[in-house]
C-alpha positions as CSV (number, residue, x, y, z in Angstrom):
1,X,3.0,6.7,3.9
2,X,-0.6,6.6,5.0
3,X,-1.8,3.6,7.0
4,X,-4.6,1.5,5.4
5,X,-8.1,2.0,6.7
6,X,-9.5,-0.5,9.1
7,X,-11.9,-3.0,7.6
8,X,-13.4,-4.0,11.0
9,X,-15.6,-2.0,13.3
10,X,-14.3,-0.7,16.7
11,X,-16.1,-3.4,18.7
12,X,-14.5,-6.2,16.6
13,X,-11.1,-4.6,16.7
14,X,-11.3,-4.1,20.5
15,X,-12.3,-7.8,20.9
16,X,-9.1,-8.7,19.1
17,X,-7.0,-6.3,21.3
18,X,-8.6,-7.8,24.4
19,X,-7.7,-11.3,23.2
20,X,-4.1,-10.3,22.5
21,X,-3.8,-8.8,26.0
22,X,-5.4,-11.9,27.6
23,X,-2.9,-14.1,25.8
24,X,-0.1,-12.3,27.7
25,X,-2.0,-12.4,31.0
26,X,-2.8,-8.6,30.9
27,X,-6.6,-8.4,31.6
28,X,-7.6,-5.3,29.9
29,X,-10.4,-4.3,32.3
30,X,-8.2,-4.5,35.3
31,X,-5.4,-2.4,33.8
32,X,-7.8,0.1,32.3
33,X,-9.2,0.8,35.8
34,X,-5.8,1.8,37.0
35,X,-4.4,3.6,34.0
36,X,-6.6,4.4,31.0
37,X,-5.0,3.7,27.6
38,X,-6.7,5.5,24.7
39,X,-7.7,2.5,22.5
40,X,-10.1,4.6,20.5
41,X,-7.2,6.9,19.4
42,X,-5.2,3.9,18.3
43,X,-8.2,2.5,16.3
44,X,-8.8,5.9,14.6
45,X,-5.1,6.0,13.7
46,X,-5.4,2.6,12.0
47,X,-3.2,0.7,14.5
48,X,-3.7,-3.0,14.1
49,X,-5.0,-4.9,17.2
50,X,-1.8,-6.7,18.1
51,X,0.2,-3.4,17.9
52,X,-2.4,-1.6,20.0
53,X,-2.2,-4.4,22.6
54,X,1.6,-4.1,22.7
55,X,1.4,-0.3,23.1
56,X,-1.1,-0.7,25.9
57,X,1.1,-3.3,27.6
58,X,4.1,-0.9,27.5
59,X,2.0,2.0,28.7
60,X,0.6,0.1,31.6
61,X,4.0,-1.2,32.7
62,X,5.4,2.3,32.5
63,X,2.6,3.6,34.7
64,X,3.0,0.6,37.1
65,X,6.7,1.2,37.4
66,X,6.2,4.9,38.1
67,X,3.6,4.2,40.7
68,X,5.9,2.0,42.7
69,X,8.9,4.2,42.3
70,X,10.7,1.7,40.0
71,X,10.6,3.6,36.7
72,X,13.7,3.9,34.5
73,X,15.8,6.9,35.5
74,X,17.7,6.9,32.1
75,X,14.8,7.8,29.8
76,X,11.5,9.2,31.0
77,X,9.6,7.3,28.2
78,X,11.2,3.9,28.9
79,X,8.7,1.4,30.0
80,X,11.2,-1.0,31.6
81,X,11.9,-1.0,35.4
82,X,14.8,0.8,37.1
83,X,18.2,-0.8,36.5
84,X,17.0,-2.9,33.6
85,X,19.5,-4.7,31.4
86,X,20.1,-3.6,27.9
87,X,18.9,-0.5,26.0
88,X,15.9,1.5,27.1
89,X,12.7,0.7,25.3
90,X,10.3,3.7,24.8
91,X,6.6,3.3,25.2
92,X,6.1,4.2,21.6
93,X,8.7,2.3,19.5
């Protein structure tokens, strides 16, 4: 099933993504400096702003955990830290 086309422009969409990230205390500019998430790809794919924010959050935590040697050793695409409780959670659900 094809995703519906976006009805907003990229700037408006990115503003909504930025707001969603700010609401969970994940300042987009700071995290983008460390690990670039491809927001433009998500916009072009028709991903809604909240989902794109969630994907960026997972991606950034995955990269953060790898950088400090605390990444999950069970699944390479799990964004949770080493020895987490419960099932692994992949970056892209």
